[in-house]
mmCIF file as gemmi writes it, N, C-alpha and C atoms, coordinates in Angstrom:
data_model
loop_
_atom_site.group_PDB
_atom_site.id
_atom_site.type_symbol
_atom_site.label_atom_id
_atom_site.label_alt_id
_atom_site.label_comp_id
_atom_site.label_asym_id
_atom_site.label_entity_id
_atom_site.label_seq_id
_atom_site.pdbx_PDB_ins_code
_atom_site.Cartn_x
_atom_site.Cartn_y
_atom_site.Cartn_z
_atom_site.occupancy
_atom_site.B_iso_or_equiv
_atom_site.pdbx_formal_charge
_atom_site.auth_seq_id
_atom_site.auth_asym_id
_atom_site.pdbx_PDB_model_num
ATOM 1 N N . MET Axp A 1 ? 28.01 2.312 -25.206 1 0 ? 1 A 1
ATOM 2 C CA . MET Axp A 1 ? 26.735 1.836 -25.686 1 0 ? 1 A 1
ATOM 3 C C . MET Axp A 1 ? 25.765 1.59 -24.53 1 0 ? 1 A 1
ATOM 4 N N . ALA Axp A 2 ? 26.037 0.592 -23.715 1 0 ? 2 A 1
ATOM 5 C CA . ALA Axp A 2 ? 25.132 0.308 -22.612 1 0 ? 2 A 1
ATOM 6 C C . ALA Axp A 2 ? 25.452 1.207 -21.434 1 0 ? 2 A 1
ATOM 7 N N . LYS Axp A 3 ? 24.424 1.731 -20.81 1 0 ? 3 A 1
ATOM 8 C CA . LYS Axp A 3 ? 24.611 2.603 -19.663 1 0 ? 3 A 1
ATOM 9 C C . LYS Axp A 3 ? 24.638 1.77 -18.394 1 0 ? 3 A 1
ATOM 10 N N . GLY Axp A 4 ? 25.027 2.394 -17.309 1 0 ? 4 A 1
ATOM 11 C CA . GLY Axp A 4 ? 25.086 1.699 -16.025 1 0 ? 4 A 1
ATOM 12 C C . GLY Axp A 4 ? 23.709 1.268 -15.545 1 0 ? 4 A 1
ATOM 13 N N . LYS Axp A 5 ? 22.723 2.133 -15.691 1 0 ? 5 A 1
ATOM 14 C CA . LYS Axp A 5 ? 21.358 1.798 -15.286 1 0 ? 5 A 1
ATOM 15 C C . LYS Axp A 5 ? 20.512 1.591 -16.532 1 0 ? 5 A 1
ATOM 16 N N . ASP Axp A 6 ? 19.762 0.517 -16.544 1 0 ? 6 A 1
ATOM 17 C CA . ASP Axp A 6 ? 18.879 0.252 -17.679 1 0 ? 6 A 1
ATOM 18 C C . ASP Axp A 6 ? 17.715 1.231 -17.669 1 0 ? 6 A 1
ATOM 19 N N . VAL Axp A 7 ? 17.274 1.61 -18.855 1 0 ? 7 A 1
ATOM 20 C CA . VAL Axp A 7 ? 16.144 2.528 -18.965 1 0 ? 7 A 1
ATOM 21 C C . VAL Axp A 7 ? 14.845 1.79 -18.7 1 0 ? 7 A 1
ATOM 22 N N . ARG Axp A 8 ? 14.723 0.577 -19.23 1 0 ? 8 A 1
ATOM 23 C CA . ARG Axp A 8 ? 13.51 -0.216 -19.025 1 0 ? 8 A 1
ATOM 24 C C . ARG Axp A 8 ? 13.719 -1.146 -17.839 1 0 ? 8 A 1
ATOM 25 N N . ILE Axp A 9 ? 12.768 -1.108 -16.904 1 0 ? 9 A 1
ATOM 26 C CA . ILE Axp A 9 ? 12.862 -1.957 -15.723 1 0 ? 9 A 1
ATOM 27 C C . ILE Axp A 9 ? 11.603 -2.807 -15.608 1 0 ? 9 A 1
ATOM 28 N N . ARG Axp A 10 ? 11.721 -3.925 -14.941 1 0 ? 10 A 1
ATOM 29 C CA . ARG Axp A 10 ? 10.585 -4.824 -14.722 1 0 ? 10 A 1
ATOM 30 C C . ARG Axp A 10 ? 9.849 -4.389 -13.46 1 0 ? 10 A 1
ATOM 31 N N . VAL Axp A 11 ? 8.521 -4.313 -13.547 1 0 ? 11 A 1
ATOM 32 C CA . VAL Axp A 11 ? 7.692 -3.926 -12.408 1 0 ? 11 A 1
ATOM 33 C C . VAL Axp A 11 ? 6.59 -4.96 -12.222 1 0 ? 11 A 1
ATOM 34 N N . ILE Axp A 12 ? 6.044 -5.007 -11.01 1 0 ? 12 A 1
ATOM 35 C CA . ILE Axp A 12 ? 4.939 -5.914 -10.69 1 0 ? 12 A 1
ATOM 36 C C . ILE Axp A 12 ? 3.726 -5.069 -10.348 1 0 ? 12 A 1
ATOM 37 N N . LEU Axp A 13 ? 2.593 -5.39 -10.978 1 0 ? 13 A 1
ATOM 38 C CA . LEU Axp A 13 ? 1.336 -4.688 -10.718 1 0 ? 13 A 1
ATOM 39 C C . LEU Axp A 13 ? 0.45 -5.572 -9.852 1 0 ? 13 A 1
ATOM 40 N N . GLU Axp A 14 ? -0.185 -4.973 -8.84 1 0 ? 14 A 1
ATOM 41 C CA . GLU Axp A 14 ? -1.005 -5.725 -7.902 1 0 ? 14 A 1
ATOM 42 C C . GLU Axp A 14 ? -2.38 -5.086 -7.793 1 0 ? 14 A 1
ATOM 43 N N . CYS Axp A 15 ? -3.424 -5.909 -7.757 1 0 ? 15 A 1
ATOM 44 C CA . CYS Axp A 15 ? -4.805 -5.437 -7.666 1 0 ? 15 A 1
ATOM 45 C C . CYS Axp A 15 ? -5.034 -4.764 -6.318 1 0 ? 15 A 1
ATOM 46 N N . ILE Axp A 16 ? -5.591 -3.555 -6.346 1 0 ? 16 A 1
ATOM 47 C CA . ILE Axp A 16 ? -5.784 -2.837 -5.087 1 0 ? 16 A 1
ATOM 48 C C . ILE Axp A 16 ? -7.042 -3.308 -4.353 1 0 ? 16 A 1
ATOM 49 N N . SER Axp A 17 ? -8.04 -3.824 -5.065 1 0 ? 17 A 1
ATOM 50 C CA . SER Axp A 17 ? -9.248 -4.281 -4.366 1 0 ? 17 A 1
ATOM 51 C C . SER Axp A 17 ? -9.018 -5.629 -3.692 1 0 ? 17 A 1
ATOM 52 N N . CYS Axp A 18 ? -8.158 -6.479 -4.237 1 0 ? 18 A 1
ATOM 53 C CA . CYS Axp A 18 ? -7.837 -7.762 -3.59 1 0 ? 18 A 1
ATOM 54 C C . CYS Axp A 18 ? -7.014 -7.536 -2.332 1 0 ? 18 A 1
ATOM 55 N N . VAL Axp A 19 ? -6.159 -6.532 -2.353 1 0 ? 19 A 1
ATOM 56 C CA . VAL Axp A 19 ? -5.35 -6.229 -1.173 1 0 ? 19 A 1
ATOM 57 C C . VAL Axp A 19 ? -6.247 -5.783 -0.035 1 0 ? 19 A 1
ATOM 58 N N . ARG Axp A 20 ? -7.261 -4.998 -0.355 1 0 ? 20 A 1
ATOM 59 C CA . ARG Axp A 20 ? -8.205 -4.544 0.674 1 0 ? 20 A 1
ATOM 60 C C . ARG Axp A 20 ? -9.029 -5.707 1.21 1 0 ? 20 A 1
ATOM 61 N N . LYS Axp A 21 ? -9.45 -6.616 0.333 1 0 ? 21 A 1
ATOM 62 C CA . LYS Axp A 21 ? -10.236 -7.774 0.765 1 0 ? 21 A 1
ATOM 63 C C . LYS Axp A 21 ? -9.394 -8.774 1.534 1 0 ? 21 A 1
ATOM 64 N N . GLY Axp A 22 ? -8.067 -8.747 1.316 1 0 ? 22 A 1
ATOM 65 C CA . GLY Axp A 22 ? -7.175 -9.691 1.983 1 0 ? 22 A 1
ATOM 66 C C . GLY Axp A 22 ? -7.267 -9.599 3.496 1 0 ? 22 A 1
ATOM 67 N N . ALA Axp A 23 ? -7.551 -8.419 4.012 1 0 ? 23 A 1
ATOM 68 C CA . ALA Axp A 23 ? -7.694 -8.256 5.452 1 0 ? 23 A 1
ATOM 69 C C . ALA Axp A 23 ? -8.969 -8.936 5.944 1 0 ? 23 A 1
ATOM 70 N N . ASP Axp A 24 ? -9.994 -8.989 5.092 1 0 ? 24 A 1
ATOM 71 C CA . ASP Axp A 24 ? -11.26 -9.619 5.461 1 0 ? 24 A 1
ATOM 72 C C . ASP Axp A 24 ? -11.262 -11.119 5.187 1 0 ? 24 A 1
ATOM 73 N N . LYS Axp A 25 ? -10.247 -11.627 4.489 1 0 ? 25 A 1
ATOM 74 C CA . LYS Axp A 25 ? -10.111 -13.044 4.121 1 0 ? 25 A 1
ATOM 75 C C . LYS Axp A 25 ? -11.242 -13.521 3.215 1 0 ? 25 A 1
ATOM 76 N N . GLN Axp A 26 ? -11.842 -12.609 2.413 1 0 ? 26 A 1
ATOM 77 C CA . GLN Axp A 26 ? -12.883 -12.997 1.479 1 0 ? 26 A 1
ATOM 78 C C . GLN Axp A 26 ? -12.288 -13.443 0.147 1 0 ? 26 A 1
ATOM 79 N N . SER Axp A 27 ? -11.114 -12.951 -0.174 1 0 ? 27 A 1
ATOM 80 C CA . SER Axp A 27 ? -10.506 -13.211 -1.461 1 0 ? 27 A 1
ATOM 81 C C . SER Axp A 27 ? -9.68 -14.489 -1.415 1 0 ? 27 A 1
ATOM 82 N N . MET Axp A 28 ? -9.629 -15.203 -2.543 1 0 ? 28 A 1
ATOM 83 C CA . MET Axp A 28 ? -8.841 -16.425 -2.644 1 0 ? 28 A 1
ATOM 84 C C . MET Axp A 28 ? -7.358 -16.114 -2.839 1 0 ? 28 A 1
ATOM 85 N N . GLY Axp A 29 ? -7.033 -14.947 -3.382 1 0 ? 29 A 1
ATOM 86 C CA . GLY Axp A 29 ? -5.646 -14.591 -3.642 1 0 ? 29 A 1
ATOM 87 C C . GLY Axp A 29 ? -5.543 -13.144 -4.074 1 0 ? 29 A 1
ATOM 88 N N . ILE Axp A 30 ? -4.358 -12.772 -4.539 1 0 ? 30 A 1
ATOM 89 C CA . ILE Axp A 30 ? -4.111 -11.416 -4.999 1 0 ? 30 A 1
ATOM 90 C C . ILE Axp A 30 ? -3.642 -11.49 -6.433 1 0 ? 30 A 1
ATOM 91 N N . SER Axp A 31 ? -4.315 -10.762 -7.309 1 0 ? 31 A 1
ATOM 92 C CA . SER Axp A 31 ? -3.972 -10.75 -8.729 1 0 ? 31 A 1
ATOM 93 C C . SER Axp A 31 ? -2.72 -9.915 -8.947 1 0 ? 31 A 1
ATOM 94 N N . ARG Axp A 32 ? -1.734 -10.487 -9.662 1 0 ? 32 A 1
ATOM 95 C CA . ARG Axp A 32 ? -0.489 -9.777 -9.962 1 0 ? 32 A 1
ATOM 96 C C . ARG Axp A 32 ? -0.13 -9.957 -11.422 1 0 ? 32 A 1
ATOM 97 N N . TYR Axp A 33 ? 0.361 -8.893 -12.019 1 0 ? 33 A 1
ATOM 98 C CA . TYR Axp A 33 ? 0.87 -8.906 -13.385 1 0 ? 33 A 1
ATOM 99 C C . TYR Axp A 33 ? 2.296 -8.386 -13.362 1 0 ? 33 A 1
ATOM 100 N N . SER Axp A 34 ? 3.134 -8.869 -14.266 1 0 ? 34 A 1
ATOM 101 C CA . SER Axp A 34 ? 4.471 -8.308 -14.409 1 0 ? 34 A 1
ATOM 102 C C . SER Axp A 34 ? 4.58 -7.677 -15.785 1 0 ? 34 A 1
ATOM 103 N N . THR Axp A 35 ? 5.247 -6.534 -15.863 1 0 ? 35 A 1
ATOM 104 C CA . THR Axp A 35 ? 5.406 -5.8 -17.099 1 0 ? 35 A 1
ATOM 105 C C . THR Axp A 35 ? 6.689 -4.984 -17.019 1 0 ? 35 A 1
ATOM 106 N N . GLN Axp A 36 ? 6.959 -4.213 -18.043 1 0 ? 36 A 1
ATOM 107 C CA . GLN Axp A 36 ? 8.119 -3.34 -18.057 1 0 ? 36 A 1
ATOM 108 C C . GLN Axp A 36 ? 7.659 -1.902 -18.229 1 0 ? 36 A 1
ATOM 109 N N . LYS Axp A 37 ? 8.473 -0.977 -17.704 1 0 ? 37 A 1
ATOM 110 C CA . LYS Axp A 37 ? 8.181 0.431 -17.904 1 0 ? 37 A 1
ATOM 111 C C . LYS Axp A 37 ? 9.477 1.157 -18.194 1 0 ? 37 A 1
ATOM 112 N N . ASN Axp A 38 ? 9.345 2.282 -18.888 1 0 ? 38 A 1
ATOM 113 C CA . ASN Axp A 38 ? 10.493 3.119 -19.19 1 0 ? 38 A 1
ATOM 114 C C . ASN Axp A 38 ? 10.683 4.081 -18.02 1 0 ? 38 A 1
ATOM 115 N N . ARG Axp A 39 ? 11.828 4.002 -17.385 1 0 ? 39 A 1
ATOM 116 C CA . ARG Axp A 39 ? 12.102 4.796 -16.192 1 0 ? 39 A 1
ATOM 117 C C . ARG Axp A 39 ? 12.108 6.291 -16.484 1 0 ? 39 A 1
ATOM 118 N N . GLN Axp A 40 ? 12.525 6.674 -17.687 1 0 ? 40 A 1
ATOM 119 C CA . GLN Axp A 40 ? 12.604 8.096 -18.02 1 0 ? 40 A 1
ATOM 120 C C . GLN Axp A 40 ? 11.235 8.692 -18.326 1 0 ? 40 A 1
ATOM 121 N N . ASN Axp A 41 ? 10.369 7.937 -18.991 1 0 ? 41 A 1
ATOM 122 C CA . ASN Axp A 41 ? 9.05 8.464 -19.358 1 0 ? 41 A 1
ATOM 123 C C . ASN Axp A 41 ? 8.058 8.428 -18.204 1 0 ? 41 A 1
ATOM 124 N N . THR Axp A 42 ? 8.14 7.424 -17.345 1 0 ? 42 A 1
ATOM 125 C CA . THR Axp A 42 ? 7.212 7.29 -16.219 1 0 ? 42 A 1
ATOM 126 C C . THR Axp A 42 ? 8.011 7.128 -14.928 1 0 ? 42 A 1
ATOM 127 N N . PRO Axp A 43 ? 8.483 8.226 -14.351 1 0 ? 43 A 1
ATOM 128 C CA . PRO Axp A 43 ? 9.274 8.108 -13.124 1 0 ? 43 A 1
ATOM 129 C C . PRO Axp A 43 ? 8.428 7.75 -11.904 1 0 ? 43 A 1
ATOM 130 N N . GLY Axp A 44 ? 7.13 8.029 -11.946 1 0 ? 44 A 1
ATOM 131 C CA . GLY Axp A 44 ? 6.244 7.71 -10.821 1 0 ? 44 A 1
ATOM 132 C C . GLY Axp A 44 ? 5.772 6.276 -10.898 1 0 ? 44 A 1
ATOM 133 N N . GLN Axp A 45 ? 4.848 5.942 -10.002 1 0 ? 45 A 1
ATOM 134 C CA . GLN Axp A 45 ? 4.311 4.587 -9.989 1 0 ? 45 A 1
ATOM 135 C C . GLN Axp A 45 ? 3.346 4.379 -11.148 1 0 ? 45 A 1
ATOM 136 N N . LEU Axp A 46 ? 3.394 3.193 -11.722 1 0 ? 46 A 1
ATOM 137 C CA . LEU Axp A 46 ? 2.542 2.829 -12.839 1 0 ? 46 A 1
ATOM 138 C C . LEU Axp A 46 ? 1.193 2.357 -12.312 1 0 ? 46 A 1
ATOM 139 N N . GLU Axp A 47 ? 0.11 2.747 -12.974 1 0 ? 47 A 1
ATOM 140 C CA . GLU Axp A 47 ? -1.242 2.37 -12.57 1 0 ? 47 A 1
ATOM 141 C C . GLU Axp A 47 ? -2.033 2.023 -13.826 1 0 ? 47 A 1
ATOM 142 N N . LEU Axp A 48 ? -2.487 0.774 -13.935 1 0 ? 48 A 1
ATOM 143 C CA . LEU Axp A 48 ? -3.226 0.312 -15.104 1 0 ? 48 A 1
ATOM 144 C C . LEU Axp A 48 ? -4.48 -0.419 -14.673 1 0 ? 48 A 1
ATOM 145 N N . ARG Axp A 49 ? -5.486 -0.417 -15.563 1 0 ? 49 A 1
ATOM 146 C CA . ARG Axp A 49 ? -6.688 -1.205 -15.32 1 0 ? 49 A 1
ATOM 147 C C . ARG Axp A 49 ? -6.52 -2.545 -16.025 1 0 ? 49 A 1
ATOM 148 N N . LYS Axp A 50 ? -6.514 -3.626 -15.242 1 0 ? 50 A 1
ATOM 149 C CA . LYS Axp A 50 ? -6.325 -4.972 -15.761 1 0 ? 50 A 1
ATOM 150 C C . LYS Axp A 50 ? -7.439 -5.854 -15.208 1 0 ? 50 A 1
ATOM 151 N N . PHE Axp A 51 ? -7.583 -7.046 -15.804 1 0 ? 51 A 1
ATOM 152 C CA . PHE Axp A 51 ? -8.6 -7.985 -15.339 1 0 ? 51 A 1
ATOM 153 C C . PHE Axp A 51 ? -8.081 -8.747 -14.13 1 0 ? 51 A 1
ATOM 154 N N . CYS Axp A 52 ? -8.873 -8.775 -13.068 1 0 ? 52 A 1
ATOM 155 C CA . CYS Axp A 52 ? -8.535 -9.53 -11.856 1 0 ? 52 A 1
ATOM 156 C C . CYS Axp A 52 ? -9.382 -10.801 -11.849 1 0 ? 52 A 1
ATOM 157 N N . ARG Axp A 53 ? -8.723 -11.952 -11.852 1 0 ? 53 A 1
ATOM 158 C CA . ARG Axp A 53 ? -9.478 -13.205 -11.903 1 0 ? 53 A 1
ATOM 159 C C . ARG Axp A 53 ? -10.136 -13.541 -10.574 1 0 ? 53 A 1
ATOM 160 N N . TYR Axp A 54 ? -9.686 -12.932 -9.484 1 0 ? 54 A 1
ATOM 161 C CA . TYR Axp A 54 ? -10.292 -13.187 -8.184 1 0 ? 54 A 1
ATOM 162 C C . TYR Axp A 54 ? -11.521 -12.314 -7.965 1 0 ? 54 A 1
ATOM 163 N N . CYS Axp A 55 ? -11.467 -11.067 -8.426 1 0 ? 55 A 1
ATOM 164 C CA . CYS Axp A 55 ? -12.63 -10.172 -8.344 1 0 ? 55 A 1
ATOM 165 C C . CYS Axp A 55 ? -13.585 -10.41 -9.513 1 0 ? 55 A 1
ATOM 166 N N . ARG Axp A 56 ? -13.077 -11.016 -10.587 1 0 ? 56 A 1
ATOM 167 C CA . ARG Axp A 56 ? -13.809 -11.298 -11.816 1 0 ? 56 A 1
ATOM 168 C C . ARG Axp A 56 ? -14.331 -10.033 -12.496 1 0 ? 56 A 1
ATOM 169 N N . LYS Axp A 57 ? -13.485 -8.974 -12.489 1 0 ? 57 A 1
ATOM 170 C CA . LYS Axp A 57 ? -13.812 -7.735 -13.185 1 0 ? 57 A 1
ATOM 171 C C . LYS Axp A 57 ? -12.525 -6.955 -13.397 1 0 ? 57 A 1
ATOM 172 N N . HIS Axp A 58 ? -12.61 -5.906 -14.198 1 0 ? 58 A 1
ATOM 173 C CA . HIS Axp A 58 ? -11.458 -5.048 -14.439 1 0 ? 58 A 1
ATOM 174 C C . HIS Axp A 58 ? -11.296 -4.096 -13.253 1 0 ? 58 A 1
ATOM 175 N N . THR Axp A 59 ? -10.102 -4.101 -12.671 1 0 ? 59 A 1
ATOM 176 C CA . THR Axp A 59 ? -9.819 -3.257 -11.516 1 0 ? 59 A 1
ATOM 177 C C . THR Axp A 59 ? -8.489 -2.537 -11.732 1 0 ? 59 A 1
ATOM 178 N N . THR Axp A 60 ? -8.204 -1.586 -10.871 1 0 ? 60 A 1
ATOM 179 C CA . THR Axp A 60 ? -6.951 -0.847 -10.936 1 0 ? 60 A 1
ATOM 180 C C . THR Axp A 60 ? -5.842 -1.665 -10.301 1 0 ? 60 A 1
ATOM 181 N N . HIS Axp A 61 ? -4.734 -1.77 -11.011 1 0 ? 61 A 1
ATOM 182 C CA . HIS Axp A 61 ? -3.542 -2.459 -10.527 1 0 ? 61 A 1
ATOM 183 C C . HIS Axp A 61 ? -2.429 -1.427 -10.393 1 0 ? 61 A 1
ATOM 184 N N . ASN Axp A 62 ? -1.837 -1.347 -9.209 1 0 ? 62 A 1
ATOM 185 C CA . ASN Axp A 62 ? -0.76 -0.401 -8.944 1 0 ? 62 A 1
ATOM 186 C C . ASN Axp A 62 ? 0.578 -1.124 -8.878 1 0 ? 62 A 1
ATOM 187 N N . GLU Axp A 63 ? 1.628 -0.373 -9.155 1 0 ? 63 A 1
ATOM 188 C CA . GLU Axp A 63 ? 2.984 -0.915 -9.073 1 0 ? 63 A 1
ATOM 189 C C . GLU Axp A 63 ? 3.383 -1.117 -7.621 1 0 ? 63 A 1
ATOM 190 N N . ILE Axp A 64 ? 4.006 -2.263 -7.332 1 0 ? 64 A 1
ATOM 191 C CA . ILE Axp A 64 ? 4.514 -2.524 -5.993 1 0 ? 64 A 1
ATOM 192 C C . ILE Axp A 64 ? 6.023 -2.601 -6.047 1 0 ? 64 A 1
ATOM 193 N N . LYS Axp A 65 ? 6.65 -2.437 -4.9 1 0 ? 65 A 1
ATOM 194 C CA . LYS Axp A 65 ? 8.099 -2.544 -4.833 1 0 ? 65 A 1
ATOM 195 C C . LYS Axp A 65 ? 8.489 -4.002 -4.672 1 0 ? 65 A 1
ATOM 196 N N . LYS Axp A 66 ? 9.621 -4.359 -5.238 1 0 ? 66 A 1
ATOM 197 C CA . LYS Axp A 66 ? 10.103 -5.739 -5.163 1 0 ? 66 A 1
ATOM 198 C C . LYS Axp A 66 ? 10.681 -6.044 -3.819 1 0 ? 66 A 1
């Protein structure tokens, strides 16, 4: 029934514009979301547009490694 590797895995999404501002120290923090993805359907990195509370607008959030 259960396989050795789970099909659905937990991933963390991070705002790419906050990461860029982090070098300039203009941002108060980095927006992060956690979600799940199906490893078989999306083998590459996940990229979604989510609301960033530090930028106060919808920005692209990319998957980061744990």
